[in-house]
C-alpha positions, 0 to 999 in steps of 0.5 A, spaced: 099 509 156 092 507 155 090 509 148 083 513 150 088 517 154 092 518 148 086 520 144 083 525 149 090 528 150 091 530 143 084 533 143 085 537 149 092 539 147 089 541 140 083 545 143 089 549 148 093 550 142 087 553 138 085 557 144 093 560 144 093 561 137 087 565 137 090 569 143 096 570 139 092 573 133 088 577 137 094 582 138 095 582 131 088 582 128 083 583 133 078 588 130 079 584 123 077 578 126 071 580 130 068 584 124 069 578 120 065 574 125 060 579 125 059 579 118 059 571 118 053 572 123 049 577 118 050 572 112 048 566 116 042 570 118 040 573 112 043 568 106 044 561 109 038 557 106 038 550 105 039 547 098 043 543 093 048 548 093 050 548 100 049 541 100 054 540 094 059 545 098 059 541 104 059 535 101 066 537 097 069 539 104 067 533 108 067 528 103 074 531 100 077 531 107 075 524 108 077 521 101 084 524 102 084 521 109 082 514 106 087 514 101 093 516 106 091 510 110 091 506 104 097 508 102 101 508 108 098 502 111 097 504 118 093 509 122 098 514 125 095 519 120 089 520 125 093 523 130 095 529 126 088 529 123 084 529 130 089 534 132 088 539 127 080 538 128 081 540 135 085 546 134 080 548 129 075 547 135 079 551 140 080 557 135 073 557 133 070 556 140 075 562 143 073 566 137 066 566 139 067 567 146 071 573 145 066 576 140 060 574 144 061 572 151 057 566 154 052 567 147 059 565 143 058 558 147 051 557 145 053 559 138 058 554 137 053 549 139 048 551 134 054 551 129 055 543 131 048 541 131 045 536 129 051 534 124 056 533 129 051 528 133 053 524 127 060 526 125 062 525 133 060 518 134 062 516 127 069 519 129 069 515 135 068 508 132 073 510 127 078 511 132 076 505 136 077 501 130 084 505 128 086 504 135 085 496 135 089 496 128 094 501 129 100 497 128 097 492 123 096 493 116 088 494 115 085 489 110 081 493 105 073 492 107 069 495 102 062 494 106 066 498 112 068 504 107 061 504 104 058 505 111 063 510 113 062 514 107 054 513 107 054 516 114 058 522 112 054 523 107 048 523 112 052 528 116 053 532 110 045 532 109 044 534 116 049 540 116 046 543 109 038 542 110 037 542 118 043 546 121 041 553 117 034 553 120 037 552 127 043 557 126 037 562 124 033 561 130 039 561 135 042 567 131 035 571 131 034 570 138 040 571 141 043 577 139 
């Protein structure tokens, strides 16, 4: 099977699993999930201000996950750790998109794009490039290349900046105009 198809299958399967998980959790926690989403939107409208605190929090999550993945790859010697990583990201995407669609209908899709913009214009090409590199290196030990590592973490750092300084303004505009 083509490696691109394997990655596409993993992403699609993750989105489907995320949607199924949301539907299962709605039967138990439907009202609580909806209230939690509305509370987050109220907070985003009123309190999500670009700044150093938000930037540091986002860097902690994004760079922390990247460092954990980086060290797993270095210690394992291959890139098979990417399969569960991409699956988890896809499950989260499917779950969030389904929750937003459940709570807000079609506006939920617009909200999802607001959550992803503009930082995912940086993260997605980076992830595709890393996966392409990983696919070609999958069965071989990846030789450490400090320049490549610095470039990857610099791009992640730029994505964190976009997520913390540009995304809050986009979210405020979208949440304010699409009530």
